[in-house]
VOGU-3710 file (C-alpha; in Angstrom, 3 decimals, decimal comma):
1> xxxxxxxxxx> -0,388/-0,024/0,226  1,128/3,395/-0,980  -0,360/7,207/-0,250  -2,876/7,924/-2,732  -4,405/11,639/-4,049  -8,487/11,009/-2,271  -9,702/14,533/-3,468  -8,618/17,978/-4,671  -10,240/21,238/-5,351  -9,537/24,301/-6,444
11> xxxxxxxxxx> -10,793/26,268/-4,292  -11,240/30,336/-3,212  -9,882/29,278/0,098  -8,455/26,381/2,215  -7,593/26,594/6,147  -5,979/22,995/7,516  -7,092/23,469/11,571  -6,368/20,415/14,628  -6,230/17,697/11,573  -9,627/19,366/8,969
21> xxxxxxxxxx> -9,932/21,142/5,986  -11,742/23,861/6,072  -12,778/24,803/2,518  -14,402/27,919/0,933  -16,513/28,445/-2,519  -14,889/24,908/-3,629  -15,316/23,956/-7,149  -13,132/26,436/-9,021  -13,293/24,553/-13,248  -11,165/27,233/-14,537
31> xxxxxxxxxx> -9,132/30,127/-14,028  -8,847/32,324/-17,682  -6,746/35,277/-17,809  -6,047/37,075/-21,061  -1,773/37,859/-21,142  0,564/34,883/-19,082  2,137/34,428/-17,067  -0,412/35,614/-14,250  -1,257/35,724/-10,648  -4,570/34,078/-9,369
41> xxxxxxxxxx> -5,888/34,489/-5,657  -6,715/30,476/-5,571  -5,707/27,376/-3,393  -5,992/24,089/-4,186  -6,855/21,783/-1,258  -6,384/18,192/-1,093  -6,961/14,724/1,126  -4,138/12,537/0,817  -4,504/9,070/2,430  -2,054/7,582/4,184
51> xxxxxxxxxx> -0,908/4,046/5,200  0,317/3,221/9,019  4,155/2,480/7,437  3,945/5,216/5,578  2,619/7,807/8,140  6,272/9,427/9,535  7,738/9,359/5,202  7,711/12,427/3,525  6,254/12,452/0,660  5,150/14,445/-2,833
61> xxxxxxxxxx> 2,508/15,757/-4,273  2,899/16,629/-8,813  0,218/18,997/-10,028  0,115/19,938/-13,835  -1,584/22,975/-15,494  -2,146/22,428/-18,695  -3,806/25,104/-21,016  -7,420/24,120/-21,990  -7,290/24,963/-25,678  -4,067/23,598/-26,253
71> xxxxxxxxxx> -3,061/20,134/-23,862  0,077/22,812/-23,414  1,815/22,323/-20,040  1,951/25,888/-18,692  2,955/24,750/-15,172  4,127/22,489/-12,746  3,647/23,152/-9,012  5,708/20,578/-6,527  5,024/20,419/-2,936  6,178/18,361/0,146
81> xxxxxxxxxx> 4,449/16,336/2,704  5,745/16,197/5,619  3,389/14,379/8,163  4,316/13,257/11,779  3,941/9,980/13,137  0,080/8,232/12,949  -1,852/9,986/16,478  -2,333/7,260/19,347  -5,783/6,953/19,061  -4,612/4,932/15,745
91> xxxxxxxxx> -6,210/0,962/15,334  -3,335/-1,654/14,123  -2,970/-1,407/10,375  -5,040/1,703/10,112  -4,765/4,654/7,861  -5,261/8,292/7,719  -6,948/11,536/5,875  -4,436/14,173/6,220  -5,046/17,025/4,397
//
């Protein structure tokens, strides 16, 4: 078993508090700009499932942004996920969702 991206949503704002994911105005499907490069004020909220044997390991998420018109790659975003060891409340063999 390995880490798995369970959900990803583009939104106006996202915040993590005490292990909970708060998403505001989620569900953006496209961003339009008259010229590139352009700056967008948006967040990407994700939930990653970690199996028990990977809870303390570092993970990397790579997001690739493509043009809707040409499918040309316009940006690559690398995100490091460094999660501490699993909470003691988990049962043996139980994974967890990490926002």
